[in-house]
C-alpha positions in Angstrom: -4.8 12.8 -40.8 -2.7 10.1 -39.0 -0.7 11.5 -36.2 2.7 10.2 -35.2 3.3 9.7 -31.5 6.9 9.5 -30.1 6.3 8.2 -26.6 8.4 7.7 -23.6 11.1 10.0 -24.9 13.8 11.7 -22.9 13.3 15.1 -24.5 16.4 17.4 -24.6 15.2 21.0 -25.3 15.9 24.6 -24.2 18.3 23.6 -21.5 16.4 20.8 -19.8 16.0 17.1 -20.2 12.7 15.4 -19.3 10.5 12.5 -19.9 7.6 13.2 -22.3 5.7 12.5 -25.5 5.6 14.2 -28.8 2.6 14.3 -31.2 3.3 15.1 -34.8 0.5 16.2 -37.2 1.4 16.8 -40.9 4.7 18.7 -40.9 4.4 20.2 -37.4 4.8 19.4 -33.7 1.3 19.4 -32.6 2.0 18.9 -28.9 4.6 18.1 -26.2 3.1 16.2 -23.4 3.8 15.1 -19.9 1.4 12.1 -20.2 0.1 10.0 -23.0 -2.7 11.6 -24.9 -6.2 10.9 -23.5 -7.5 9.8 -27.0 -4.7 7.3 -27.6 -7.1 4.5 -28.0 -9.7 6.4 -30.0 -7.2 8.2 -32.5 -5.2 6.5 -35.1 -1.5 7.1 -34.3 1.7 5.7 -35.8 3.6 5.1 -32.5 7.3 5.1 -32.1 8.6 4.0 -28.6 11.5 6.1 -27.7 12.1 4.4 -24.4 15.7 4.6 -23.4 16.5 7.4 -26.1 16.9 11.0 -26.2 14.9 13.1 -28.7 16.4 16.4 -29.9 15.6 19.0 -32.5 17.1 18.3 -35.8 20.8 19.6 -36.0 21.2 22.8 -38.2 24.6 22.8 -39.8 25.5 26.3 -41.0 28.6 25.3 -43.1 28.8 22.5 -45.5 30.2 21.9 -49.1 28.0 19.4 -50.9 30.0 20.0 -54.2 27.0 20.4 -56.7 27.3 21.6 -59.3 30.5 20.8 -61.0 32.4 18.8 -58.4 30.1 15.8 -58.0 32.8 13.1 -58.1 33.4 14.2 -54.5 29.8 14.5 -53.3 26.4 15.9 -54.4 23.4 17.3 -52.8 21.6 13.9 -52.8 24.4 11.8 -51.4 25.6 14.2 -48.8 22.1 15.2 -47.6 21.5 11.4 -47.2 24.5 11.2 -45.0 23.4 14.2 -43.0 20.0 12.9 -42.1 21.6 9.6 -41.0 23.6 11.7 -38.7 20.8 13.7 -37.3 21.3 16.9 -39.4 18.0 18.0 -40.7 19.0 21.4 -42.2 22.1 22.7 -43.9 23.6 25.8 -45.3 25.8 25.2 -48.4 28.8 27.1 -49.6 29.4 28.9 -52.9 32.8 27.5 -54.0 31.3 25.0 -56.6 31.7 24.9 -60.2 30.4 27.5 -61.4 30.9 29.4 -58.3 27.7 30.7 -56.8 28.3 34.4 -57.2 25.2 35.6 -59.1 21.5 35.6 -58.3 20.8 33.3 -61.3 23.3 30.7 -60.2 22.0 30.9 -56.6 18.4 30.2 -57.8 19.8 27.2 -59.8 21.1 25.6 -56.6 17.8 26.1 -54.9 16.1 24.4 -57.7 18.6 21.5 -57.7 18.1 21.0 -53.9 14.3 21.1 -54.1 14.5 18.0 -56.4 17.3 16.1 -54.7 17.9 17.1 -51.0 16.5 14.9 -48.2 17.2 17.7 -45.7 16.1 21.3 -45.5 18.5 23.7 -47.1 19.8 27.1 -47.9 22.6 28.4 -49.9 25.2 31.3 -49.4 26.0 33.8 -52.2 29.7 34.0 -52.7 31.5 37.3 -52.7 34.2 38.3 -55.1 36.1 41.5 -55.6 33.5 42.7 -58.2 30.0 41.3 -57.5 28.7 43.8 -55.0 25.8 44.4 -57.4 24.7 40.8 -56.9 25.2 40.9 -53.2 22.8 43.9 -52.6 20.0 42.0 -54.5 19.9 39.2 -51.9 16.5 38.4 -50.5 17.3 38.1 -46.8 14.2 36.2 -46.0 15.2 33.3 -48.3 19.0 33.3 -48.3 21.0 32.4 -45.4 24.0 34.8 -45.9 27.0 36.0 -47.9 30.1 34.0 -47.8 33.4 36.1 -47.9 36.7 34.2 -48.2 39.2 36.5 -46.7 41.8 33.8 -47.5 42.1 30.2 -48.6 39.8 30.2 -51.6 39.7 28.8 -55.1 39.2 30.7 -58.3 38.4 34.4 -58.0 36.6 34.1 -54.6 39.5 35.4 -52.4 38.2 38.9 -51.5 41.4 41.0 -50.7 40.5 44.4 -52.1 39.9 46.5 -49.1 37.5 48.9 -50.9 35.4 45.8 -51.9 35.4 44.4 -48.3 34.3 47.9 -47.1 31.5 47.9 -49.7 30.3 44.5 -48.6 30.3 45.2 -44.9 28.5 48.5 -45.5 25.9 47.3 -47.8 25.3 43.6 -47.1 21.5 43.0 -46.6 22.1 40.0 -44.5 24.5 38.1 -42.4 28.1 38.0 -43.6 30.0 34.7 -42.9 33.8 34.8 -43.3 36.6 32.4 -43.8 39.4 34.1 -42.0 43.1 33.4 -42.8 45.6 36.0 -44.0 46.8 35.1 -47.4 50.1 37.0 -47.2 51.1 35.3 -44.0 50.3 31.9 -45.4 52.3 32.5 -48.6 55.4 33.6 -46.6 55.1 30.6 -44.3 54.7 28.3 -47.2 57.9 29.7 -49.0 59.7 29.1 -45.8 58.8 25.4 -45.5 59.4 24.9 -49.2 62.9 26.2 -48.7 63.4 23.7 -45.9 61.6 20.6 -47.4 61.0 21.2 -51.0 58.1 19.1 -52.2 58.3 17.0 -49.0 56.4 19.1 -46.6 54.9 17.0 -44.0 51.2 17.1 -42.7 52.4 18.2 -39.3 53.8 21.4 -40.9 50.2 22.4 -42.0 49.3 24.3 -38.8 52.8 26.1 -38.9 52.0 27.2 -42.5 48.4 28.1 -42.0 49.3 29.5 -38.6 47.7 31.1 -35.5 48.9 34.4 -36.7 47.3 34.0 -40.2 44.0 33.3 -38.5 44.2 36.1 -35.9 45.2 38.8 -38.5 42.4 38.0 -40.7 39.7 37.6 -38.0 40.8 40.9 -36.5 40.3 42.6 -39.8 36.7 41.1 -40.3 35.7 42.2 -36.8 37.1 45.7 -37.4 35.1 46.0 -40.5 31.9 44.7 -38.9 32.3 47.0 -36.0 32.9 50.0 -38.2 29.8 49.4 -40.4 27.6 47.7 -37.7 27.3 44.5 -39.9 26.1 41.1 -38.7 29.3 39.0 -38.9 29.7 35.3 -38.3 33.3 34.2 -38.3 33.5 30.5 -39.4 35.5 27.6 -38.1 37.6 29.3 -35.4 40.8 27.2 -34.7 43.0 29.1 -32.2 43.0 30.2 -28.6 44.3 33.7 -29.7 41.2 34.6 -31.7 39.0 34.1 -28.8 40.0 37.4 -27.3 38.2 39.1 -30.3 34.8 37.8 -29.2 32.5 38.7 -26.3 30.3 36.4 -24.1 26.5 36.4 -24.1 23.4 35.0 -25.7 23.7 34.5 -29.4 20.6 36.4 -30.2 21.9 39.6 -28.6 25.2 39.6 -30.6 26.2 41.2 -33.9 29.5 39.5 -34.1 29.4 35.7 -33.5 31.8 32.7 -33.9 31.6 29.1 -34.9 33.7 26.1 -34.1 33.8 22.9 -36.0 33.7 19.3 -34.7 37.2 18.5 -36.1 38.7 21.3 -34.2 37.2 20.0 -30.9 38.2 16.4 -31.6 41.5 16.4 -33.2 44.8 18.2 -32.4 48.2 18.5 -34.0 49.3 15.2 -32.3 46.9 13.4 -34.8 48.8 14.3 -37.8 51.3 11.5 -37.2 48.5 9.1 -37.3 46.0 10.5 -39.9 48.2 12.7 -41.9 46.3 14.6 -44.6 43.1 13.0 -43.8 42.9 15.8 -41.4 44.3 18.5 -43.5 41.6 21.3 -43.1 41.7 25.0 -43.6 41.9 26.5 -41.2 44.3 23.9 -39.9 43.8 21.7 -36.8 46.2 23.2 -34.2 47.4 22.4 -30.7 45.8 20.6 -27.8 45.8 23.9 -26.0 43.8 25.5 -28.8 41.3 22.5 -28.8 40.8 22.8 -25.0 40.4 26.6 -25.2 38.0 26.4 -28.1 35.8 24.0 -26.0 36.0 26.3 -23.0 34.9 29.2 -25.1 32.0 27.2 -26.4 30.9 26.5 -22.8 31.2 30.2 -21.7 29.2 31.5 -24.8 32.1 33.2 -26.5 31.7 30.7 -29.4 28.1 30.4 -30.4 27.5 27.4 -32.8 29.0 24.1 -33.7 29.2 23.1 -37.3 31.0 20.7 -39.6 32.6 22.5 -42.7 31.8 19.2 -44.3 34.0 19.2 -47.4 34.5 15.8 -49.1 37.3 15.1 -51.4 38.4 11.8 -52.9 41.2 10.0 -51.2 43.4 10.3 -54.2 42.9 14.1 -54.0 43.9 14.1 -50.2 46.9 11.8 -50.6 48.8 14.0 -53.1 52.0 15.8 -52.2 51.3 18.5 -49.6 51.3 21.5 -51.9 48.7 19.9 -54.2 46.6 17.8 -51.8 43.0 18.9 -51.0 42.1 20.5 -47.7 38.8 19.4 -46.1 37.0 16.2 -45.2 33.5 14.6 -44.7 31.7 14.9 -41.3 28.0 15.3 -41.5 27.3 11.6 -40.8 29.1 11.8 -37.6 29.1 15.3 -36.2 26.3 14.8 -33.7 27.5 11.5 -32.4 31.0 12.8 -32.1 29.7 15.7 -30.0 27.7 13.3 -27.9 30.8 11.3 -27.4 32.5 14.3 -25.9 29.4 14.7 -23.7 29.7 11.1 -22.4 33.3 11.8 -21.7 32.2 14.7 -19.4 33.5 17.6 -21.6 30.2 19.1 -22.5 26.5 18.5 -21.4 24.0 17.0 -23.8 22.0 20.1 -23.3 24.9 22.2 -24.4 25.4 20.1 -27.4 21.6 20.7 -28.4 22.0 24.4 -27.7 25.1 24.8 -29.9 24.0 22.6 -32.7 20.2 23.2 -32.9 19.0 26.2 -31.0 21.8 28.6 -31.5 22.0 28.3 -35.4 18.2 28.8 -35.5 18.5 32.0 -33.4 21.6 33.3 -35.1 20.2 33.1 -38.7 16.7 33.7 -37.4 15.4 30.6 -39.0 11.6 30.5 -39.1 10.0 27.8 -36.8 12.9 25.3 -36.6 15.7 24.5 -34.1 13.4 23.8 -31.0 10.8 21.3 -29.9 7.9 23.5 -29.6 4.2 23.1 -30.7 3.7 24.8 -34.0 7.3 24.3 -35.1 8.4 22.1 -38.0 8.8 18.4 -36.9 12.5 18.2 -37.5 13.5 15.6 -34.8 16.2 13.1 -34.1 16.2 10.1 -31.8 19.3 8.9 -30.4 20.2 5.7 -28.5 23.0 6.8 -26.0 23.8 3.2 -25.2 24.0 1.6 -28.7 27.7 1.6 -29.6 28.8 1.3 -33.2 32.2 1.3 -34.9 32.7 3.5 -38.0 33.7 1.3 -40.9 34.1 2.1 -44.6 31.1 -0.1 -45.3 28.8 2.0 -43.0 29.8 5.4 -44.7 27.2 7.2 -46.9 29.6 9.8 -48.1 30.2 9.6 -51.9 34.0 10.1 -51.3 33.8 6.8 -49.2 36.2 7.6 -46.4 36.1 9.3 -43.0 38.8 10.5 -40.5 36.6 8.6 -37.9 37.2 5.2 -39.4 37.9 2.7 -36.7 36.4 4.9 -33.9 33.8 3.3 -31.8 31.1 5.8 -30.7 28.8 4.9 -27.8 25.7 6.5 -29.4 23.7 5.8 -32.6 21.1 7.9 -34.4 18.0 5.6 -34.8 15.4 7.9 -36.3 15.4 11.3 -38.1 12.2 13.2 -39.0 12.3 16.1 -41.5 9.1 18.3 -41.7 7.2 15.5 -39.9 8.3 12.8 -42.3 10.2 9.8 -40.9 13.1 9.7 -43.4 15.6 7.7 -41.5 14.6 4.6 -39.5 17.5 2.5 -38.0 19.3 2.4 -41.2 16.4 2.5 -43.7 15.7 5.6 -45.7 12.4 7.0 -47.0 13.7 9.1 -50.0 10.3 10.1 -51.3 9.9 13.3 -49.3 12.3 16.1 -50.0 13.5 18.9 -47.7 12.3 22.5 -47.9 14.1 25.7 -48.4 14.6 27.5 -45.0 12.9 30.8 -44.4 14.4 33.6 -42.3 12.6 36.0 -39.9 14.5 39.1 -41.2 
């Protein structure tokens, strides 16, 4: 078996950064060495010189919308996983609000089958909750399914779960992690009617965080945490966007928590001053809020109140984004740029590279109990990313791999570039070139 040697790398792993060398054999990390292997001249190695680059575990993104099946004019498993590996994401967990919605075991199985044939990255899928599919939820195989997605606000179709008896049933009987979108629908509707009365059909993007408000987020997150505490459920609150919600969470190691929180890159990068410039391109649910919220979210990430960084990658066409406020789509593409955006914040002195790796690689693996991924350890799957920290590039439309062909980062110059991505020991991205023959694997969970 030909081995791969990544030599002269600055390895960032488990809170430290050190010079070393990584040997890959098959789909696994065989060894992590302080000096070059003694048999270097006797063995046949494919050698990659990582001098001047960092090597990190592959990023694990626990919240994406890849739009397949049914919404593939926006994106699909192939196109978005390709963008993901170019951005250093080697594993993703995808959401159920596709068409049809992933709310039965049979539809969930169909998604896994699609991904096994099309995805360039490793994958798992959430089963979606509704007000009447508890029988499907309790059948989940916790070793092979990442979790249950509960929309406690801001959903499409019949996926808004607002029946308290149903919610109690889910929190009482869920066989695995519950991930929630928390915004209070009643509050949002009241706020929307108020702004309609003021502006009619001419509501502006800057009104979005006032309609999908701090209070809407706090009320819903409070309810989710109250239910999880009552039933001792494992709860993961997605895309936190307000400073106020942080009072609901405790500090500590992610592996010791039953209730955890996530922040997304856009809530750490943008604030409400950016609506003037970017408008509905940065219309997300939950909304991007104030600079104080952004600062407090970052602070909570650093003191371990918030546990993971994700993207909530949710592509739409520009035409769908640019409609009048009440009909325009919420969400945007991020997977190609999430890692380098966080490394940019690191270069600005706002977060260490070690912390970026902890929150994007280690913590998701520990939180979801993913088997043998998320760390650079002998015996673990060789999901690895090489990044040149001093290789600036500007995001242009021509450089985008998203099917929707736009990004809120267009025109931004990042100081770092992903140069290589390995998935299961295969070099799938090499300085702009793709090897699309290998496909990703379904994630397995130690539960």
